[in-house]
mmCIF file of the N, C-alpha and C atoms, coordinates in Angstrom:
data_MODEL
# 
_entry.id   MODEL 
# 
loop_
_atom_site.group_PDB 
_atom_site.id 
_atom_site.type_symbol 
_atom_site.label_atom_id 
_atom_site.label_alt_id 
_atom_site.label_comp_id 
_atom_site.label_asym_id 
_atom_site.label_entity_id 
_atom_site.label_seq_id 
_atom_site.pdbx_PDB_ins_code 
_atom_site.Cartn_x 
_atom_site.Cartn_y 
_atom_site.Cartn_z 
_atom_site.occupancy 
_atom_site.B_iso_or_equiv 
_atom_site.pdbx_formal_charge 
_atom_site.auth_seq_id 
_atom_site.auth_comp_id 
_atom_site.auth_asym_id 
_atom_site.auth_atom_id 
_atom_site.pdbx_PDB_model_num 
ATOM 1   N N  . MET A 1 1  ? -7.922 -7.772  8.298  1.00 0.00 ? 1  MET A N  1 
ATOM 2   C CA . MET A 1 1  ? -7.625 -7.452  6.898  1.00 0.00 ? 1  MET A CA 1 
ATOM 3   C C  . MET A 1 1  ? -6.575 -8.421  6.351  1.00 0.00 ? 1  MET A C  1 
ATOM 4   N N  . ILE A 1 2  ? -5.574 -8.726  7.191  1.00 0.00 ? 2  ILE A N  1 
ATOM 5   C CA . ILE A 1 2  ? -4.529 -9.647  6.747  1.00 0.00 ? 2  ILE A CA 1 
ATOM 6   C C  . ILE A 1 2  ? -5.127 -11.020 6.462  1.00 0.00 ? 2  ILE A C  1 
ATOM 7   N N  . GLY A 1 3  ? -6.081 -11.431 7.304  1.00 0.00 ? 3  GLY A N  1 
ATOM 8   C CA . GLY A 1 3  ? -6.708 -12.730 7.100  1.00 0.00 ? 3  GLY A CA 1 
ATOM 9   C C  . GLY A 1 3  ? -7.481 -12.772 5.796  1.00 0.00 ? 3  GLY A C  1 
ATOM 10  N N  . ILE A 1 4  ? -8.141 -11.662 5.453  1.00 0.00 ? 4  ILE A N  1 
ATOM 11  C CA . ILE A 1 4  ? -8.904 -11.592 4.207  1.00 0.00 ? 4  ILE A CA 1 
ATOM 12  C C  . ILE A 1 4  ? -7.964 -11.676 3.012  1.00 0.00 ? 4  ILE A C  1 
ATOM 13  N N  . ILE A 1 5  ? -6.859 -10.950 3.079  1.00 0.00 ? 5  ILE A N  1 
ATOM 14  C CA . ILE A 1 5  ? -5.897 -10.971 1.980  1.00 0.00 ? 5  ILE A CA 1 
ATOM 15  C C  . ILE A 1 5  ? -5.276 -12.363 1.843  1.00 0.00 ? 5  ILE A C  1 
ATOM 16  N N  . ALA A 1 6  ? -5.064 -13.032 2.978  1.00 0.00 ? 6  ALA A N  1 
ATOM 17  C CA . ALA A 1 6  ? -4.439 -14.354 2.967  1.00 0.00 ? 6  ALA A CA 1 
ATOM 18  C C  . ALA A 1 6  ? -5.333 -15.382 2.276  1.00 0.00 ? 6  ALA A C  1 
ATOM 19  N N  . THR A 1 7  ? -6.643 -15.143 2.265  1.00 0.00 ? 7  THR A N  1 
ATOM 20  C CA . THR A 1 7  ? -7.563 -16.091 1.659  1.00 0.00 ? 7  THR A CA 1 
ATOM 21  C C  . THR A 1 7  ? -7.710 -15.848 0.162  1.00 0.00 ? 7  THR A C  1 
ATOM 22  N N  . GLN A 1 8  ? -7.135 -14.762 -0.326 1.00 0.00 ? 8  GLN A N  1 
ATOM 23  C CA . GLN A 1 8  ? -7.233 -14.441 -1.747 1.00 0.00 ? 8  GLN A CA 1 
ATOM 24  C C  . GLN A 1 8  ? -6.094 -15.100 -2.514 1.00 0.00 ? 8  GLN A C  1 
ATOM 25  N N  . LYS A 1 9  ? -6.132 -14.974 -3.857 1.00 0.00 ? 9  LYS A N  1 
ATOM 26  C CA . LYS A 1 9  ? -5.069 -15.545 -4.688 1.00 0.00 ? 9  LYS A CA 1 
ATOM 27  C C  . LYS A 1 9  ? -3.796 -14.720 -4.541 1.00 0.00 ? 9  LYS A C  1 
ATOM 28  N N  . ASN A 1 10 ? -2.678 -15.304 -4.947 1.00 0.00 ? 10 ASN A N  1 
ATOM 29  C CA . ASN A 1 10 ? -1.391 -14.623 -4.832 1.00 0.00 ? 10 ASN A CA 1 
ATOM 30  C C  . ASN A 1 10 ? -1.383 -13.327 -5.630 1.00 0.00 ? 10 ASN A C  1 
ATOM 31  N N  . SER A 1 11 ? -2.000 -13.328 -6.807 1.00 0.00 ? 11 SER A N  1 
ATOM 32  C CA . SER A 1 11 ? -2.026 -12.130 -7.642 1.00 0.00 ? 11 SER A CA 1 
ATOM 33  C C  . SER A 1 11 ? -2.756 -10.992 -6.932 1.00 0.00 ? 11 SER A C  1 
ATOM 34  N N  . VAL A 1 12 ? -3.839 -11.332 -6.229 1.00 0.00 ? 12 VAL A N  1 
ATOM 35  C CA . VAL A 1 12 ? -4.600 -10.320 -5.500 1.00 0.00 ? 12 VAL A CA 1 
ATOM 36  C C  . VAL A 1 12 ? -3.768 -9.785  -4.342 1.00 0.00 ? 12 VAL A C  1 
ATOM 37  N N  . LYS A 1 13 ? -3.040 -10.686 -3.675 1.00 0.00 ? 13 LYS A N  1 
ATOM 38  C CA . LYS A 1 13 ? -2.197 -10.276 -2.554 1.00 0.00 ? 13 LYS A CA 1 
ATOM 39  C C  . LYS A 1 13 ? -1.120 -9.312  -3.036 1.00 0.00 ? 13 LYS A C  1 
ATOM 40  N N  . VAL A 1 14 ? -0.555 -9.587  -4.190 1.00 0.00 ? 14 VAL A N  1 
ATOM 41  C CA . VAL A 1 14 ? 0.476  -8.712  -4.746 1.00 0.00 ? 14 VAL A CA 1 
ATOM 42  C C  . VAL A 1 14 ? -0.130 -7.357  -5.095 1.00 0.00 ? 14 VAL A C  1 
ATOM 43  N N  . ASP A 1 15 ? -1.344 -7.365  -5.658 1.00 0.00 ? 15 ASP A N  1 
ATOM 44  C CA . ASP A 1 15 ? -2.010 -6.114  -6.018 1.00 0.00 ? 15 ASP A CA 1 
ATOM 45  C C  . ASP A 1 15 ? -2.261 -5.266  -4.776 1.00 0.00 ? 15 ASP A C  1 
ATOM 46  N N  . HIS A 1 16 ? -2.729 -5.907  -3.696 1.00 0.00 ? 16 HIS A N  1 
ATOM 47  C CA . HIS A 1 16 ? -2.974 -5.171  -2.457 1.00 0.00 ? 16 HIS A CA 1 
ATOM 48  C C  . HIS A 1 16 ? -1.665 -4.637  -1.899 1.00 0.00 ? 16 HIS A C  1 
ATOM 49  N N  . TRP A 1 17 ? -0.616 -5.463  -1.938 1.00 0.00 ? 17 TRP A N  1 
ATOM 50  C CA . TRP A 1 17 ? 0.686  -5.054  -1.407 1.00 0.00 ? 17 TRP A CA 1 
ATOM 51  C C  . TRP A 1 17 ? 1.205  -3.862  -2.196 1.00 0.00 ? 17 TRP A C  1 
ATOM 52  N N  . TRP A 1 18 ? 1.071  -3.892  -3.540 1.00 0.00 ? 18 TRP A N  1 
ATOM 53  C CA . TRP A 1 18 ? 1.537  -2.792  -4.383 1.00 0.00 ? 18 TRP A CA 1 
ATOM 54  C C  . TRP A 1 18 ? 0.694  -1.550  -4.134 1.00 0.00 ? 18 TRP A C  1 
ATOM 55  N N  . TYR A 1 19 ? -0.610 -1.723  -3.911 1.00 0.00 ? 19 TYR A N  1 
ATOM 56  C CA . TYR A 1 19 ? -1.499 -0.587  -3.654 1.00 0.00 ? 19 TYR A CA 1 
ATOM 57  C C  . TYR A 1 19 ? -1.109 0.131   -2.369 1.00 0.00 ? 19 TYR A C  1 
ATOM 58  N N  . TYR A 1 20 ? -0.910 -0.626  -1.292 1.00 0.00 ? 20 TYR A N  1 
ATOM 59  C CA . TYR A 1 20 ? -0.543 -0.009  -0.014 1.00 0.00 ? 20 TYR A CA 1 
ATOM 60  C C  . TYR A 1 20 ? 0.847  0.602   -0.080 1.00 0.00 ? 20 TYR A C  1 
ATOM 61  N N  . THR A 1 21 ? 1.724  0.030   -0.919 1.00 0.00 ? 21 THR A N  1 
ATOM 62  C CA . THR A 1 21 ? 3.072  0.589   -1.080 1.00 0.00 ? 21 THR A CA 1 
ATOM 63  C C  . THR A 1 21 ? 2.982  1.948   -1.753 1.00 0.00 ? 21 THR A C  1 
ATOM 64  N N  . GLN A 1 22 ? 2.118  2.067   -2.773 1.00 0.00 ? 22 GLN A N  1 
ATOM 65  C CA . GLN A 1 22 ? 1.944  3.348   -3.459 1.00 0.00 ? 22 GLN A CA 1 
ATOM 66  C C  . GLN A 1 22 ? 1.350  4.387   -2.515 1.00 0.00 ? 22 GLN A C  1 
ATOM 67  N N  . VAL A 1 23 ? 0.384  3.978   -1.688 1.00 0.00 ? 23 VAL A N  1 
ATOM 68  C CA . VAL A 1 23 ? -0.229 4.898   -0.728 1.00 0.00 ? 23 VAL A CA 1 
ATOM 69  C C  . VAL A 1 23 ? 0.813  5.387   0.271  1.00 0.00 ? 23 VAL A C  1 
ATOM 70  N N  . PHE A 1 24 ? 1.668  4.470   0.728  1.00 0.00 ? 24 PHE A N  1 
ATOM 71  C CA . PHE A 1 24 ? 2.710  4.832   1.681  1.00 0.00 ? 24 PHE A CA 1 
ATOM 72  C C  . PHE A 1 24 ? 3.679  5.828   1.054  1.00 0.00 ? 24 PHE A C  1 
ATOM 73  N N  . LEU A 1 25 ? 4.084  5.576   -0.178 1.00 0.00 ? 25 LEU A N  1 
ATOM 74  C CA . LEU A 1 25 ? 5.007  6.481   -0.862 1.00 0.00 ? 25 LEU A CA 1 
ATOM 75  C C  . LEU A 1 25 ? 4.344  7.832   -1.107 1.00 0.00 ? 25 LEU A C  1 
ATOM 76  N N  . TYR A 1 26 ? 3.049  7.819   -1.431 1.00 0.00 ? 26 TYR A N  1 
ATOM 77  C CA . TYR A 1 26 ? 2.324  9.062   -1.693 1.00 0.00 ? 26 TYR A CA 1 
ATOM 78  C C  . TYR A 1 26 ? 2.312  9.955   -0.460 1.00 0.00 ? 26 TYR A C  1 
ATOM 79  N N  . PHE A 1 27 ? 1.943  9.385   0.699  1.00 0.00 ? 27 PHE A N  1 
ATOM 80  C CA . PHE A 1 27 ? 1.898  10.175  1.928  1.00 0.00 ? 27 PHE A CA 1 
ATOM 81  C C  . PHE A 1 27 ? 3.289  10.622  2.347  1.00 0.00 ? 27 PHE A C  1 
ATOM 82  N N  . THR A 1 28 ? 4.301  9.813   2.051  1.00 0.00 ? 28 THR A N  1 
ATOM 83  C CA . THR A 1 28 ? 5.677  10.184  2.391  1.00 0.00 ? 28 THR A CA 1 
ATOM 84  C C  . THR A 1 28 ? 6.104  11.400  1.581  1.00 0.00 ? 28 THR A C  1 
ATOM 85  N N  . VAL A 1 29 ? 5.776  11.408  0.301  1.00 0.00 ? 29 VAL A N  1 
ATOM 86  C CA . VAL A 1 29 ? 6.133  12.535  -0.565 1.00 0.00 ? 29 VAL A CA 1 
ATOM 87  C C  . VAL A 1 29 ? 5.363  13.782  -0.151 1.00 0.00 ? 29 VAL A C  1 
ATOM 88  N N  . MET A 1 30 ? 4.065  13.626  0.133  1.00 0.00 ? 30 MET A N  1 
ATOM 89  C CA . MET A 1 30 ? 3.249  14.770  0.530  1.00 0.00 ? 30 MET A CA 1 
ATOM 90  C C  . MET A 1 30 ? 3.741  15.345  1.854  1.00 0.00 ? 30 MET A C  1 
ATOM 91  N N  . TYR A 1 31 ? 4.138  14.483  2.781  1.00 0.00 ? 31 TYR A N  1 
ATOM 92  C CA . TYR A 1 31 ? 4.635  14.934  4.085  1.00 0.00 ? 31 TYR A CA 1 
ATOM 93  C C  . TYR A 1 31 ? 5.917  15.742  3.908  1.00 0.00 ? 31 TYR A C  1 
ATOM 94  N N  . ARG A 1 32 ? 6.815  15.245  3.083  1.00 0.00 ? 32 ARG A N  1 
ATOM 95  C CA . ARG A 1 32 ? 8.084  15.937  2.864  1.00 0.00 ? 32 ARG A CA 1 
ATOM 96  C C  . ARG A 1 32 ? 7.845  17.246  2.105  1.00 0.00 ? 32 ARG A C  1 
ATOM 97  N N  . TYR A 1 33 ? 6.839  17.259  1.233  1.00 0.00 ? 33 TYR A N  1 
ATOM 98  C CA . TYR A 1 33 ? 6.549  18.463  0.450  1.00 0.00 ? 33 TYR A CA 1 
ATOM 99  C C  . TYR A 1 33 ? 6.030  19.583  1.353  1.00 0.00 ? 33 TYR A C  1 
ATOM 100 N N  . PHE A 1 34 ? 5.115  19.241  2.268  1.00 0.00 ? 34 PHE A N  1 
ATOM 101 C CA . PHE A 1 34 ? 4.527  20.259  3.143  1.00 0.00 ? 34 PHE A CA 1 
ATOM 102 C C  . PHE A 1 34 ? 5.440  20.611  4.311  1.00 0.00 ? 34 PHE A C  1 
ATOM 103 N N  . SER A 1 35 ? 6.405  19.743  4.613  1.00 0.00 ? 35 SER A N  1 
ATOM 104 C CA . SER A 1 35 ? 7.296  19.990  5.748  1.00 0.00 ? 35 SER A CA 1 
ATOM 105 C C  . SER A 1 35 ? 8.420  20.949  5.380  1.00 0.00 ? 35 SER A C  1 
ATOM 106 N N  . VAL A 1 36 ? 8.556  21.248  4.100  1.00 0.00 ? 36 VAL A N  1 
ATOM 107 C CA . VAL A 1 36 ? 9.629  22.153  3.657  1.00 0.00 ? 36 VAL A CA 1 
ATOM 108 C C  . VAL A 1 36 ? 9.315  23.577  4.111  1.00 0.00 ? 36 VAL A C  1 
# 
């Protein structure tokens, strides 16, 4: 997957990086919400 992203344009790489960051934050919030 990293190799595929590396072959894309910088803008696409940033979009993927921002997408995975949002997913990570989403699961972090959901985990903390259900762990209460």
